[in-house]
C-alpha positions in Angstrom: 2.4 23.2 2.9 -0.1 21.8 3.9 -1.6 17.7 3.9 -4.4 16.8 3.5 -5.1 14.1 5.5 -8.3 11.7 6.3 -7.5 9.9 9.8 -4.5 8.4 11.9 -3.8 5.2 13.5 -1.2 4.6 16.5 0.6 1.5 17.2 -0.3 0.1 13.8 1.9 -3.5 13.5 0.4 -4.1 10.1 2.0 -1.7 7.6 5.4 -1.9 7.8 8.3 -3.4 10.4 7.7 -2.6 14.2 4.8 -0.6 16.0 4.5 2.2 13.6 2.2 5.3 13.5 0.4 5.6 10.3 -1.0 8.5 8.6 -4.2 7.9 6.3 -4.3 10.1 3.6 -7.1 11.7 1.3 -7.4 11.0 -2.5 -6.7 8.3 -4.6 -6.3 7.7 -8.3 -7.8 3.7 -8.3 -11.1 2.7 -7.9 -10.6 -0.9 -6.6 -14.3 -2.6 -5.8 -13.5 -3.9 -2.4 -12.0 -0.3 -1.2 -11.9 -0.9 2.4 -11.8 2.9 2.7 -14.1 4.1 0.1 -14.1 7.6 2.0 -10.8 8.4 1.7 -10.4 8.4 -2.2 -12.1 11.6 -3.1 -9.2 13.6 -3.5 -11.9 16.7 -1.0 -12.2 15.7 2.0 -9.8 14.9 4.5 -8.3 17.5 7.1 -5.5 19.8 6.2 -3.1 19.5 8.3 0.4 21.4 8.8 3.8 19.1 8.3 4.7 20.1 11.8 1.8 18.3 13.3 2.6 15.1 11.9 6.3 15.7 12.8 5.1 16.1 16.7 2.6 12.9 16.8 5.8 11.0 15.5 8.2 12.4 18.1 5.8 11.7 20.7 5.5 8.2 19.8 8.8 7.9 18.9 9.9 6.0 22.1 7.3 3.2 21.7 9.0 2.5 17.8 11.8 1.2 18.9 14.5 -0.2 16.5 12.4 -0.9 14.2 8.6 1.0 14.0 8.5 4.2 12.8 6.0 6.0 10.7 3.8 4.6 7.9 1.9 7.2 4.8 -1.0 5.1 3.7 -4.0 6.3 2.5 -5.9 6.9 0.2 -2.5 7.1 -2.7 -0.1 8.8 -0.8 1.9 9.6 -3.9 -1.6 11.6 -4.6 0.3 14.3 -2.3 4.0 13.4 -2.8 5.0 16.8 -3.6 3.6 18.0 0.2 5.3 14.6 1.4 8.6 15.3 -0.1 10.2 18.1 2.6 7.7 15.8 5.8 9.9 12.6 4.9 13.3 14.4 4.5 12.8 16.4 7.9 11.5 12.5 9.5 14.3 11.1 8.1 17.0 13.7 9.7 15.2 13.5 13.0 16.0 9.4 12.9 12.6 8.0 11.9 12.0 5.1 9.8 9.7 6.0 7.5 7.5 3.7 4.8 5.4 4.4 2.5 2.4 2.1 1.2 1.4 3.1 -2.4 -0.2 1.6 -5.7 2.6 2.4 -7.6 0.1 3.9 -10.3 1.3 7.6 -10.1 4.9 8.7 -11.5 6.2 11.8 -12.2 9.0 13.8 -10.5 8.0 14.6 -7.1 6.8 11.0 -6.6 10.3 9.7 -7.8 11.9 11.8 -5.1 9.7 10.6 -2.6 11.0 7.1 -3.5 14.5 8.4 -3.4 13.5 9.6 0.0 11.7 6.6 1.8 12.8 3.9 4.0 10.6 0.9 2.7 7.8 0.6 0.0 5.0 -1.4 0.1 4.0 -1.8 -3.4 0.7 -3.1 -3.7 0.1 -4.9 -6.8 -3.7 -6.0 -7.1 -3.6 -8.1 -10.1 -0.9 -9.2 -12.6 -3.0 -9.3 -15.5 -3.9 -5.9 -16.5 -7.0 -6.5 -18.4 -8.2 -7.8 -14.9 -6.4 -5.4 -13.0 -8.6 -2.3 -14.8 -12.1 -4.7 -13.8 -10.6 -4.8 -10.7 -9.2 -0.9 -9.9 -10.2 1.1 -13.1 -6.9 1.5 -14.0 -4.0 -0.7 -15.8 -1.3 -2.0 -13.9 1.9 -0.6 -16.5 2.6 1.8 -14.0 3.0 0.1 -11.0 5.0 -2.6 -12.5 7.2 0.4 -13.9 7.7 1.4 -10.2 8.7 -2.3 -9.5 11.6 -2.4 -11.8 12.5 1.2 -10.8 12.7 0.4 -6.7 14.7 -2.5 -8.1 17.3 -0.9 -10.4 17.9 1.9 -7.6 18.2 -0.8 -4.5 15.2 0.8 -2.8 13.8 -2.3 -0.7 10.2 -2.6 -0.8 7.5 -5.4 0.1 5.4 -6.8 -2.1 1.6 -6.9 -1.2 -1.3 -8.6 -3.1 -5.3 -9.0 -1.9 -6.3 -12.7 -3.1 -10.0 -11.5 -4.4 -12.0 -14.6 -5.0 -12.6 -14.9 -8.7 -10.8 -11.6 -9.2 -7.1 -12.0 -8.5 -6.6 -15.5 -7.3 -5.7 -17.1 -10.5 -2.9 -19.4 -10.7 -1.5 -18.6 -14.3 -1.2 -14.5 -12.9 0.3 -15.1 -9.6 2.9 -17.3 -11.6 3.5 -14.8 -14.2 4.0 -12.4 -11.3 6.3 -14.6 -9.8 8.2 -15.3 -12.8 8.6 -11.2 -13.5 9.5 -10.4 -10.0 11.0 -13.5 -8.5 14.4 -12.5 -9.3 14.1 -9.4 -7.9 16.9 -8.6 -4.7 15.1 -5.3 -3.4 12.0 -7.5 -2.5 12.1 -7.8 1.3 9.0 -9.9 1.6 5.7 -10.4 -0.2 2.8 -10.4 2.0 -0.6 -12.1 0.6 -3.5 -10.2 2.1 -7.3 -12.3 2.5 -10.0 -10.1 0.9 -12.1 -9.2 3.6 -15.5 -7.3 3.4 -14.5 -4.8 6.7 -15.2 -1.7 4.8 -18.9 -2.4 3.7 -20.3 -0.5 6.2 -19.1 2.4 5.1 -20.2 2.1 1.4 -23.8 1.9 3.3 -22.8 5.0 4.9 -22.3 6.5 1.8 -25.4 5.1 0.4 -23.1 3.4 -2.3 -22.9 0.1 -3.8 -20.6 -2.8 -2.7 -20.3 -4.3 -6.2 -18.4 -7.5 -4.3 -20.8 -8.4 -2.2 -21.7 -11.6 -3.1 -17.9 -12.8 -2.8 -17.2 -14.6 0.1 -13.8 -14.4 2.3 -10.9 -16.6 1.3 -10.8 -20.0 2.7 -7.6 -21.1 4.9 -7.4 -23.6 2.0 -7.8 -20.8 -0.6 -4.6 -18.3 1.5 -2.2 -21.4 1.5 -2.7 -23.0 -1.9 -1.9 -19.5 -3.3 0.9 -18.6 -0.5 2.3 -22.1 -2.3 2.6 -20.6 -5.7 4.4 -17.8 -4.8 6.9 -19.5 -2.5 8.1 -21.1 -5.5 9.3 -17.7 -6.9 9.7 -15.6 -3.9 12.1 -16.0 -1.0 9.6 -15.0 2.1 5.9 -14.9 1.7 3.6 -14.4 4.5 -0.6 -14.6 5.0 -1.2 -11.5 6.8 
């Protein structure tokens, strides 16, 4: 089954442990106001790629992965293409390559369930804990994302929690504390990554002739990031600012 690929990043150090081949897939179910890759949202687009090509790329870069690196599927939302990813991830694992999935956790079906059962590590993006604010930020509620987190915990699947701190949208202390109270006792959360809000993708909106809604939102100050990290550290063992 062919896979719709938007782009690749070799030697990535941001999306999972070690050095990684990052495969950005086409299509997403969320409409995040701050999306840095708005060109990955539409399900049409991308390059139809045979899974053998992705395996070839991973194998050619394998000497650089070391003990910790591997391949990360990002997007877009990779579970959009869960059915095609299942056999690919299975083959990568058979070849001894560490697999990672960067997901918003908002899609759930049998294929997604099978994919999460195979993957070595999930980077779970929680955009906001308050579902009303989550809806305003992404166009969807967060109920399924939190159910996905609970499933990963129940099935002893390790994951990292990722949270983008958007001033005025996802930086409310009460929501950070509720996130900590709800998920802070999860044993499968290996780390929490607090991601600063940035405007690196704004030029893409201009190129696509789309309005960037958050153009008035300023990037985080170091003090804002440290305050949020301090709150999360009250609940989680390992919190880092990326």
